[in-house]
C-alpha positions as CSV (number, residue, x, y, z in Angstrom):
1,X,8.4,-56.4,89.9
2,X,9.2,-60.1,89.8
3,X,7.3,-63.1,88.9
4,X,6.1,-65.6,91.7
5,X,4.2,-68.2,91.4
6,X,3.4,-67.6,87.4
7,X,1.9,-64.2,88.6
8,X,3.1,-60.4,88.2
9,X,3.6,-59.2,91.6
10,X,5.5,-56.1,92.9
11,X,7.8,-57.1,95.7
12,X,9.7,-55.1,98.5
13,X,12.3,-56.4,100.9
14,X,13.9,-54.9,104.0
15,X,16.3,-56.3,106.8
16,X,15.0,-56.7,110.1
17,X,17.6,-55.8,112.8
18,X,17.4,-55.9,116.9
19,X,19.7,-54.6,119.4
20,X,22.4,-54.4,116.6
21,X,21.8,-58.1,115.7
22,X,20.5,-58.7,112.3
23,X,17.7,-61.4,112.2
24,X,17.0,-61.5,108.5
25,X,14.9,-60.1,105.7
26,X,11.1,-58.8,105.4
27,X,9.8,-59.7,102.3
28,X,6.2,-58.0,101.1
29,X,4.4,-58.8,98.0
30,X,1.7,-57.4,95.9
31,X,-0.3,-58.6,93.2
32,X,-0.8,-56.5,89.9
33,X,-3.6,-58.0,88.4
34,X,-5.7,-55.4,89.6
35,X,-3.2,-53.1,88.2
36,X,-2.6,-54.7,84.6
37,X,-6.6,-54.5,84.4
38,X,-6.8,-50.9,85.4
39,X,-4.0,-50.0,83.0
40,X,-6.1,-52.0,79.6
41,X,-8.9,-50.3,80.6
42,X,-7.1,-46.9,80.1
43,X,-5.4,-47.6,77.1
44,X,-8.8,-49.2,75.6
45,X,-10.7,-46.1,77.0
46,X,-7.8,-43.6,75.4
47,X,-7.8,-45.5,71.8
48,X,-11.4,-45.3,71.9
49,X,-11.2,-41.5,72.7
50,X,-8.6,-40.8,69.9
51,X,-10.4,-42.5,67.5
52,X,-13.7,-40.8,68.2
53,X,-11.8,-37.5,68.3
54,X,-10.2,-38.5,64.5
55,X,-13.5,-39.4,63.3
56,X,-15.2,-35.7,64.9
57,X,-12.1,-34.4,63.1
58,X,-12.6,-35.5,59.8
59,X,-15.9,-34.9,59.7
60,X,-15.8,-30.9,60.5
61,X,-12.9,-31.0,57.9
62,X,-15.5,-32.4,55.0
63,X,-17.8,-30.1,56.3
64,X,-15.7,-27.1,56.2
65,X,-13.8,-27.9,52.9
66,X,-17.7,-28.2,51.7
67,X,-17.9,-25.0,52.5
68,X,-15.0,-23.6,51.0
69,X,-15.2,-25.6,47.6
70,X,-19.3,-25.1,47.2
71,X,-18.4,-21.7,45.5
72,X,-16.0,-22.7,43.4
73,X,-18.1,-25.6,42.2
74,X,-21.0,-23.3,41.5
75,X,-18.5,-20.7,39.8
76,X,-17.1,-23.9,37.7
77,X,-20.6,-24.9,36.5
78,X,-21.3,-21.7,35.4
79,X,-18.0,-21.2,33.6
80,X,-19.0,-24.6,31.8
81,X,-22.4,-23.6,30.7
82,X,-21.1,-20.1,29.2
83,X,-18.3,-22.3,27.3
84,X,-20.9,-24.5,26.2
85,X,-23.2,-21.6,24.8
86,X,-25.1,-20.9,27.6
87,X,-24.6,-17.2,28.0
88,X,-27.5,-16.6,30.5
89,X,-25.9,-19.0,33.3
90,X,-24.5,-17.1,36.1
91,X,-22.6,-18.0,39.7
92,X,-25.0,-17.3,42.2
93,X,-22.2,-17.3,45.0
94,X,-22.5,-15.3,48.4
95,X,-19.7,-16.5,50.2
96,X,-18.8,-13.1,51.0
97,X,-15.1,-13.4,50.0
98,X,-12.9,-13.0,47.2
99,X,-14.6,-16.1,45.1
100,X,-17.7,-14.1,45.3
101,X,-16.4,-10.9,44.2
102,X,-14.8,-13.3,41.2
103,X,-18.0,-14.4,40.7
104,X,-19.7,-11.4,40.4
105,X,-17.2,-10.4,37.8
106,X,-17.9,-13.3,36.1
107,X,-21.5,-12.7,35.7
108,X,-20.8,-9.3,34.5
109,X,-18.8,-10.5,31.7
110,X,-21.2,-12.9,31.0
111,X,-23.8,-9.9,30.7
112,X,-21.6,-8.1,28.5
113,X,-21.1,-11.0,26.1
114,X,-25.0,-11.8,26.1
115,X,-25.0,-8.5,25.3
116,X,-22.9,-8.2,22.5
117,X,-24.3,-11.8,21.1
118,X,-27.3,-10.1,21.3
119,X,-26.7,-7.2,19.2
120,X,-24.8,-9.3,17.0
121,X,-27.5,-11.8,16.2
122,X,-29.7,-8.2,15.8
123,X,-26.9,-7.5,13.3
124,X,-27.3,-11.0,11.3
125,X,-31.3,-10.6,11.6
126,X,-30.8,-7.1,9.7
127,X,-28.7,-8.7,7.0
128,X,-31.0,-10.9,6.5
129,X,-34.1,-9.3,6.4
130,X,-32.6,-6.2,4.0
131,X,-31.3,-8.9,1.6
132,X,-35.4,-9.9,1.3
133,X,-37.6,-8.1,-1.4
134,X,-40.5,-7.5,1.6
135,X,-42.0,-4.0,2.2
136,X,-39.3,-1.9,2.8
137,X,-41.1,0.2,6.1
138,X,-41.9,-3.6,7.6
139,X,-38.5,-4.6,7.4
140,X,-36.9,-1.6,8.8
141,X,-39.6,-1.9,12.2
142,X,-38.5,-5.6,12.3
143,X,-34.5,-4.5,12.3
144,X,-35.4,-1.4,14.8
145,X,-37.5,-3.8,16.9
146,X,-34.7,-6.2,17.2
147,X,-32.0,-3.9,17.5
148,X,-33.6,-2.1,20.5
149,X,-34.2,-5.2,22.2
150,X,-30.8,-6.2,21.7
151,X,-29.3,-2.9,23.0
152,X,-31.7,-2.9,26.0
153,X,-33.1,0.6,24.8
154,X,-36.1,2.4,24.9
155,X,-36.7,3.7,21.4
156,X,-35.3,3.6,18.0
157,X,-36.0,5.4,14.8
158,X,-34.8,5.9,11.3
159,X,-35.2,9.7,10.7
160,X,-35.0,10.7,6.7
161,X,-32.5,13.8,6.4
162,X,-33.8,16.5,3.2
163,X,-31.4,19.4,2.2
164,X,-33.0,22.6,0.8
165,X,-30.6,25.2,-0.2
166,X,-29.1,25.5,3.5
167,X,-32.3,24.3,5.5
168,X,-32.4,20.9,6.5
169,X,-35.3,18.8,7.6
170,X,-35.9,15.7,9.1
171,X,-38.7,13.3,8.3
172,X,-39.5,10.2,10.8
173,X,-39.5,7.3,8.4
174,X,-40.0,4.3,11.1
175,X,-40.0,4.1,14.8
176,X,-40.0,1.5,17.5
177,X,-40.4,2.0,21.4
178,X,-40.0,-0.7,23.8
179,X,-42.9,-2.2,26.0
180,X,-44.2,0.4,28.4
181,X,-42.9,3.4,26.5
182,X,-45.5,5.6,25.1
183,X,-44.8,6.9,21.5
184,X,-44.5,10.2,20.4
185,X,-44.8,11.7,17.3
186,X,-42.1,14.6,17.9
187,X,-38.8,13.1,18.6
188,X,-36.0,13.8,16.7
189,X,-37.6,14.4,13.7
190,X,-38.9,17.7,15.7
191,X,-35.2,18.8,16.3
192,X,-34.0,22.0,15.1
193,X,-31.1,20.2,12.8
194,X,-30.5,23.8,10.8
195,X,-29.9,25.2,14.0
196,X,-25.9,26.5,14.8
197,X,-26.1,23.8,18.0
198,X,-26.2,21.0,15.7
199,X,-23.9,21.8,13.2
200,X,-20.9,19.9,14.7
201,X,-23.2,16.8,14.9
202,X,-24.3,17.7,11.0
203,X,-20.4,17.9,9.8
204,X,-19.7,14.3,11.8
205,X,-22.5,12.7,10.2
206,X,-21.3,14.0,6.3
207,X,-18.1,12.6,7.4
208,X,-19.5,9.2,8.3
209,X,-18.7,9.9,12.4
210,X,-21.1,8.6,14.8
211,X,-22.9,11.0,17.4
212,X,-23.2,10.2,20.9
213,X,-25.4,12.5,23.2
214,X,-25.6,12.8,26.5
215,X,-28.4,15.6,27.3
216,X,-27.1,16.2,30.9
217,X,-23.7,17.1,29.8
218,X,-25.2,19.5,26.8
219,X,-26.3,23.6,27.1
220,X,-29.7,24.1,29.0
221,X,-30.8,25.9,25.8
222,X,-29.7,22.8,23.6
223,X,-31.1,20.5,25.9
224,X,-34.5,21.7,25.8
225,X,-34.8,21.1,22.3
226,X,-34.6,17.3,22.9
227,X,-36.8,14.5,24.3
228,X,-36.6,15.1,27.9
229,X,-37.1,11.4,28.4
230,X,-33.6,10.8,27.0
231,X,-30.8,9.9,29.5
232,X,-28.2,9.0,26.5
233,X,-28.7,8.3,22.8
234,X,-26.6,7.5,19.8
235,X,-26.7,8.9,16.4
236,X,-25.5,6.7,13.5
237,X,-25.5,8.5,10.1
238,X,-27.0,6.6,7.2
239,X,-25.0,6.8,3.7
240,X,-26.5,6.0,0.3
241,X,-24.8,6.0,-2.7
242,X,-21.9,8.3,-1.0
243,X,-24.3,10.9,0.4
244,X,-25.4,11.3,3.8
245,X,-29.1,9.8,3.8
246,X,-30.3,9.9,7.3
247,X,-29.9,8.9,10.8
248,X,-30.6,5.8,12.8
249,X,-31.3,7.3,16.3
250,X,-31.0,4.9,19.1
251,X,-32.4,6.5,22.5
252,X,-32.0,5.2,26.0
253,X,-35.0,6.6,28.8
254,X,-33.8,4.7,31.9
255,X,-30.1,5.4,32.0
256,X,-27.1,7.4,31.0
257,X,-24.7,4.8,29.7
258,X,-21.3,4.6,27.8
259,X,-21.9,3.2,24.5
260,X,-18.8,1.0,23.6
261,X,-17.2,0.1,20.6
262,X,-18.7,-3.2,20.0
263,X,-22.5,-1.3,20.0
264,X,-21.1,1.2,17.9
265,X,-19.5,-1.4,15.3
266,X,-22.5,-3.2,15.5
267,X,-25.0,-0.1,14.6
268,X,-22.5,1.2,12.1
269,X,-23.3,-2.4,10.2
270,X,-26.9,-1.8,10.4
271,X,-26.7,1.5,9.1
272,X,-24.5,0.9,6.4
273,X,-27.0,-2.3,5.6
274,X,-29.8,0.0,5.7
275,X,-28.1,2.3,3.1
276,X,-27.1,-0.5,1.1
277,X,-30.9,-1.9,1.2
278,X,-31.8,1.7,-0.2
279,X,-29.6,1.9,-2.8
280,X,-30.5,-1.7,-4.2
281,X,-34.3,-0.8,-4.0
282,X,-33.3,2.3,-6.0
283,X,-31.3,0.3,-8.2
284,X,-34.3,-2.6,-8.4
285,X,-36.6,0.4,-8.9
286,X,-34.8,1.5,-11.7
287,X,-34.7,-1.8,-13.4
288,X,-38.3,-2.2,-13.1
289,X,-39.0,1.0,-15.1
290,X,-36.4,0.0,-17.7
291,X,-38.0,-3.6,-18.2
292,X,-41.2,-2.0,-19.1
293,X,-39.7,-1.1,-22.4
294,X,-37.3,-3.8,-22.8
295,X,-39.1,-5.9,-24.9
296,X,-39.8,-3.2,-27.5
297,X,-36.2,-2.4,-27.1
298,X,-35.2,-6.4,-27.6
299,X,-37.6,-6.2,-30.7
300,X,-35.7,-3.6,-32.2
301,X,-32.4,-4.7,-30.7
302,X,-32.8,-8.0,-32.5
303,X,-34.1,-6.4,-35.9
304,X,-30.7,-4.2,-35.6
305,X,-28.6,-7.2,-35.0
306,X,-30.3,-9.1,-37.8
307,X,-29.1,-6.1,-40.2
308,X,-25.7,-5.8,-38.1
309,X,-24.9,-9.6,-38.9
310,X,-25.7,-9.5,-42.6
311,X,-23.7,-6.6,-42.5
312,X,-20.9,-8.4,-40.5
313,X,-21.0,-10.8,-42.8
314,X,-20.3,-8.8,-45.6
315,X,-17.6,-7.0,-43.7
316,X,-15.9,-10.5,-43.2
317,X,-15.7,-11.0,-46.5
318,X,-14.2,-7.7,-47.2
319,X,-11.9,-7.8,-44.4
320,X,-10.7,-11.0,-45.5
321,X,-9.5,-9.5,-49.1
322,X,-8.4,-6.3,-47.3
323,X,-6.2,-8.4,-45.1
324,X,-4.6,-10.1,-48.2
325,X,-4.5,-6.7,-50.0
326,X,-2.6,-5.5,-46.6
327,X,0.0,-8.1,-46.5
328,X,0.4,-7.3,-50.3
329,X,1.0,-3.6,-49.5
330,X,3.0,-4.1,-46.4
331,X,5.4,-6.5,-48.4
332,X,5.2,-4.0,-51.5
333,X,6.3,-0.9,-48.4
334,X,8.9,-2.4,-47.2
335,X,10.1,-3.3,-50.4
336,X,9.8,0.2,-52.0
337,X,11.4,1.2,-48.3
338,X,14.5,-0.5,-49.2
339,X,14.2,0.4,-53.3
340,X,13.9,4.1,-51.8
341,X,17.0,3.3,-50.1
342,X,18.8,1.9,-53.2
343,X,17.8,4.0,-55.7
344,X,19.2,6.9,-52.9
345,X,22.6,5.3,-53.1
346,X,22.3,4.5,-56.4
347,X,22.1,8.2,-57.1
348,X,24.7,9.2,-54.8
349,X,27.1,6.7,-57.1
350,X,25.3,8.3,-60.4
351,X,26.9,11.3,-58.8
352,X,30.1,10.2,-58.7
353,X,29.9,8.6,-62.2
354,X,28.7,12.0,-63.6
355,X,31.6,13.8,-62.2
356,X,34.0,10.9,-63.4
357,X,32.3,11.1,-66.9
358,X,32.5,15.1,-66.9
359,X,36.2,15.1,-66.2
360,X,37.1,12.5,-69.0
361,X,35.0,14.9,-71.5
362,X,36.6,17.9,-70.1
363,X,40.1,16.4,-70.8
364,X,39.2,15.0,-74.1
365,X,38.1,19.0,-75.1
366,X,41.1,20.1,-73.8
367,X,43.5,17.8,-75.7
368,X,46.0,18.8,-78.3
369,X,44.9,16.5,-81.2
370,X,44.1,19.9,-83.0
371,X,47.8,20.7,-82.9
372,X,49.1,17.1,-84.3
373,X,46.2,17.8,-86.9
374,X,47.5,21.0,-87.8
375,X,51.5,19.3,-87.8
376,X,50.5,16.4,-89.8
377,X,49.3,19.1,-92.6
378,X,52.3,20.8,-92.6
379,X,54.2,17.9,-93.2
380,X,51.8,16.6,-96.0
381,X,52.7,20.3,-97.9
382,X,56.5,19.0,-97.5
383,X,55.6,15.1,-98.3
384,X,58.1,15.9,-101.1
385,X,60.9,17.0,-99.2
386,X,60.4,15.9,-95.8
387,X,64.0,15.3,-95.1
388,X,65.0,18.8,-96.0
389,X,62.2,20.3,-94.4
390,X,62.9,18.5,-91.1
391,X,66.8,19.5,-91.6
392,X,67.0,23.0,-93.1
393,X,63.4,24.5,-92.4
394,X,63.4,26.6,-89.2
395,X,59.8,24.9,-88.8
396,X,60.9,21.7,-89.7
397,X,63.5,21.6,-87.2
398,X,61.2,22.0,-84.5
399,X,59.2,19.1,-85.4
400,X,60.8,16.6,-83.2
401,X,61.0,18.2,-80.2
402,X,57.8,19.2,-80.1
403,X,56.4,15.5,-81.3
404,X,58.5,14.3,-78.1
405,X,56.8,17.1,-75.9
406,X,53.4,16.1,-77.5
407,X,53.8,12.3,-77.1
408,X,54.5,13.1,-73.6
409,X,51.3,15.1,-72.9
410,X,49.1,12.6,-74.7
411,X,50.5,9.8,-72.4
412,X,49.6,11.4,-69.4
413,X,46.5,12.3,-70.9
414,X,45.7,8.7,-71.8
415,X,47.0,7.9,-67.9
416,X,44.5,10.4,-66.4
417,X,41.7,9.4,-68.7
418,X,42.3,5.7,-68.0
419,X,42.3,6.6,-64.2
420,X,39.2,8.5,-64.4
421,X,37.6,5.6,-66.8
422,X,38.6,2.8,-63.9
423,X,37.0,4.8,-61.0
424,X,33.8,5.2,-63.6
425,X,33.8,1.3,-63.6
426,X,34.3,0.7,-60.3
427,X,31.3,3.5,-60.0
428,X,29.0,1.2,-62.3
429,X,30.1,-2.0,-60.5
430,X,28.9,-0.8,-57.4
431,X,25.6,0.3,-58.6
432,X,25.4,-3.5,-59.9
433,X,26.3,-4.7,-56.2
434,X,23.8,-2.5,-54.8
435,X,21.0,-3.3,-57.5
436,X,22.0,-7.1,-56.9
437,X,21.6,-6.8,-53.2
438,X,18.2,-5.4,-53.4
439,X,17.1,-7.9,-56.2
440,X,18.3,-11.1,-53.9
441,X,16.5,-9.7,-50.8
442,X,13.3,-9.1,-53.0
443,X,13.3,-12.5,-54.1
444,X,13.3,-14.1,-50.8
445,X,10.6,-11.6,-49.3
446,X,8.2,-13.4,-46.9
447,X,10.4,-16.6,-46.9
448,X,11.8,-18.5,-44.0
449,X,15.4,-19.2,-44.7
450,X,18.9,-19.7,-42.7
451,X,20.6,-16.7,-43.0
452,X,24.1,-15.3,-41.6
453,X,23.8,-11.8,-39.7
454,X,27.2,-10.9,-40.7
455,X,26.4,-11.2,-44.6
456,X,23.6,-9.3,-43.8
457,X,25.0,-6.6,-42.4
458,X,27.8,-6.2,-44.5
459,X,24.9,-5.9,-47.3
460,X,23.2,-3.3,-46.0
461,X,26.8,-1.2,-44.8
462,X,27.4,-1.9,-48.8
463,X,24.5,-0.5,-49.7
464,X,24.5,2.8,-47.8
465,X,28.6,3.0,-47.9
466,X,28.4,6.1,-50.6
467,X,26.6,8.2,-47.7
468,X,29.0,7.3,-45.4
469,X,32.0,8.4,-46.6
470,X,30.2,11.3,-48.4
471,X,29.8,12.3,-44.6
472,X,33.2,11.1,-43.2
473,X,31.6,8.6,-41.1
474,X,33.7,5.5,-40.2
475,X,31.9,2.4,-39.8
476,X,33.6,-0.5,-37.4
477,X,32.7,-4.4,-37.3
478,X,32.2,-6.0,-34.2
479,X,30.9,-9.9,-35.3
480,X,31.3,-12.5,-33.1
481,X,31.0,-15.9,-34.8
482,X,27.2,-17.3,-34.4
483,X,24.9,-19.6,-36.0
484,X,22.8,-18.9,-38.8
485,X,19.3,-18.1,-37.6
486,X,15.7,-19.0,-39.4
487,X,14.4,-15.4,-40.4
488,X,13.1,-13.4,-43.4
489,X,16.1,-11.9,-44.9
490,X,13.7,-9.1,-46.4
491,X,12.5,-8.1,-43.1
492,X,15.9,-7.8,-41.4
493,X,17.6,-6.0,-44.3
494,X,14.7,-3.2,-44.0
495,X,15.4,-2.8,-40.1
496,X,19.3,-2.9,-40.6
497,X,18.6,-0.2,-43.3
498,X,16.2,2.1,-41.2
499,X,18.9,1.9,-38.3
500,X,21.9,2.5,-40.1
501,X,20.3,5.5,-42.1
502,X,19.0,6.7,-38.6
503,X,22.5,6.5,-37.4
504,X,23.8,8.3,-40.3
505,X,21.1,11.0,-39.7
506,X,22.2,11.3,-36.1
507,X,25.9,11.9,-36.9
508,X,25.2,14.3,-39.9
509,X,23.2,17.1,-37.1
510,X,26.6,16.9,-35.1
511,X,30.3,17.9,-34.9
512,X,32.3,15.2,-33.0
513,X,35.8,15.7,-32.1
514,X,36.9,12.2,-32.0
515,X,35.2,11.2,-35.4
516,X,31.9,10.6,-36.6
517,X,31.6,6.8,-35.8
518,X,28.8,3.9,-36.3
519,X,29.7,1.0,-34.5
520,X,28.0,-2.3,-35.5
521,X,27.9,-5.7,-33.5
522,X,26.9,-9.1,-33.8
523,X,26.6,-10.8,-30.6
524,X,25.1,-13.7,-28.8
525,X,22.8,-13.8,-25.7
526,X,22.4,-16.8,-23.9
527,X,21.6,-20.1,-25.8
528,X,18.5,-19.1,-27.9
529,X,19.1,-15.6,-28.6
530,X,21.3,-13.5,-30.9
531,X,21.1,-9.4,-30.8
532,X,22.4,-6.8,-33.3
533,X,23.1,-3.6,-32.5
534,X,24.1,-0.1,-34.2
535,X,25.4,2.3,-32.2
536,X,26.7,6.1,-33.5
537,X,28.3,9.0,-31.2
538,X,25.9,11.5,-32.6
539,X,22.9,13.3,-31.1
540,X,21.2,10.9,-28.8
541,X,18.3,10.6,-27.4
542,X,16.2,12.4,-24.3
543,X,15.2,9.7,-21.7
544,X,11.3,10.3,-22.3
545,X,11.6,9.3,-26.2
546,X,13.4,5.8,-25.7
547,X,10.0,4.1,-25.8
548,X,7.7,7.0,-27.5
549,X,10.4,6.7,-30.9
550,X,8.9,3.6,-31.8
551,X,5.2,4.8,-31.7
552,X,3.4,5.2,-34.9
553,X,3.7,8.7,-36.4
554,X,6.0,9.9,-33.6
555,X,9.6,11.6,-35.5
556,X,11.9,13.8,-34.6
557,X,12.8,14.8,-37.6
558,X,11.6,17.6,-39.8
559,X,10.8,15.7,-42.8
560,X,10.2,12.7,-41.0
561,X,6.8,10.5,-41.2
562,X,7.0,8.5,-38.4
563,X,6.4,5.2,-39.7
564,X,10.1,3.7,-40.1
565,X,11.1,2.7,-36.9
566,X,7.5,1.7,-36.0
567,X,7.3,-0.5,-38.7
568,X,10.8,-2.1,-37.5
569,X,9.5,-2.9,-34.4
570,X,6.5,-4.7,-36.0
571,X,8.6,-6.8,-38.0
572,X,10.7,-7.5,-35.0
573,X,8.3,-8.5,-33.3
574,X,6.6,-10.9,-36.0
575,X,9.5,-12.6,-35.9
576,X,9.3,-12.9,-32.5
577,X,12.6,-10.9,-31.5
578,X,12.3,-7.3,-30.5
579,X,14.0,-3.4,-31.2
580,X,14.9,-1.5,-28.5
581,X,16.9,1.9,-27.7
582,X,19.5,3.1,-25.2
583,X,20.8,6.8,-24.9
584,X,22.8,8.5,-22.3
585,X,21.1,11.6,-23.3
586,X,21.1,14.3,-25.8
587,X,24.6,14.4,-27.4
588,X,26.1,11.0,-26.0
589,X,25.1,9.0,-28.8
590,X,22.2,6.2,-28.9
591,X,22.4,2.3,-29.4
592,X,19.6,0.4,-30.9
593,X,19.2,-3.3,-30.5
594,X,17.8,-5.9,-32.5
595,X,17.0,-9.2,-30.5
596,X,16.3,-12.5,-32.4
597,X,15.5,-16.0,-31.4
598,X,18.2,-18.8,-32.6
599,X,16.1,-20.9,-34.3
600,X,17.0,-22.8,-37.8
601,X,14.7,-23.0,-40.9
602,X,14.9,-26.9,-40.9
603,X,13.8,-26.6,-37.3
604,X,10.5,-24.8,-38.1
605,X,9.9,-27.0,-41.1
606,X,10.0,-29.8,-38.9
607,X,7.8,-27.9,-36.3
608,X,5.3,-27.4,-38.9
609,X,5.3,-30.9,-40.6
């Protein structure tokens, strides 16, 4: 194809031979205008046909997509309505595929949720109704109607159960029957509750369990006792004040149904609320009965109260005087206890004084002074010739050796008497110390002042020291350096004397191979507390007595009164401290620990001012 004269032509050339002689070339040319026009028309038609086919395909796709998506849109719309609270919304899909089956499952779920929601609404309605003060039968009727409609049942009833010995009698309290159903007077109240077939049900009710009934599964003799219209039923026990009162009976005449857990829980809630309402009604009735006589009782009680107020005023005055007297008696009792200990120890020292005095008197009685007097009388008889008497007379010759021997005896006798007199003086001095110690504490009774605990322990040990020595008890001191504290010296001494005396008593009751020992300690506990402990290796305490021993009247001694450790614990508590006992058991000793706050009297005065 070559252009010719500005036009597209189809040219064909071939050589021209004749008799072997090439004469030239023959050229044939064909115009392509009609061909090009035909091609253009073909292209135009083909493009139009393609566009038409594309449009038709798009239209068909849209129609088919709409057919596929519409069931999903219907299901989505139904889901949105349910999510917004419209539980009656359903997805009407008839696509005959998986989407239709999914829509059916959704509709079943929505119906289940609606049924449960209706039952829950009926429970809420029951709760509101049972809290009102209206007529009981009317309220029960409304609740039964609402619950029966919500559960989609045919009949709902409340049956009251009465127990007479071993017989059980049922009485219909209230009944609701769905529209279109004929009410029967003989329902569950006509059932033979005392029969052997019903015993498993009775046992379940008394245990608070729900019973579901499907008559078709029961023995024929048992089934004949029931209402023949019942296809399924559920019986919920009603409990009032812990006792089985009756039954809520829900019957379905239309279908055999499996009662779900949500339905059981809801019906149990209704039965519980009914029981609570009945119990509340009983209480309200009792209150109304009591109210009838309340005014008279109020008048009588008011008169009694007026008399009691007058008596109370008198008692307050007497109590104030008694409290003052009690404080004085408490102080006197504490001082009396200390004084008793002091007198006891003074008596022990006086026994030693009596022994020393008896020894001195015995030595004086046994003295050879009479022999000296006789010798002096013999010398007076020979006063004129003493020298010759001493030199030549046999008796006179024994005078000087006898005087030497008598002088040695008098010297020995004097030394013994002086030793006893020194011991006597020591005992008297000990008595003076004990009395002086008691007097020093008696003067400060009730006064809070700075005290040194180590010195107080020394004073307590000094008071009881004669008893320790007499029983072979060794006292060990372990005093840590601690600051003075603010406390009542009288109370602390009372506690320490009691603890030391108890430790001595515990050691008297046993034989200890390693020796009887009391160990007293003073320690700091943290920054704000100080502890004093009295430890012995004596009789010990059983675990059950470690706290009981501080109770009033508790004692382990045959002649004890059970007041000592109790008063000590009270005194420790009054000072802001505590008293406790520790022991590993009988025969393993015991430790009593007094814990006191670390306060100074000057600080307490500042707080008070």
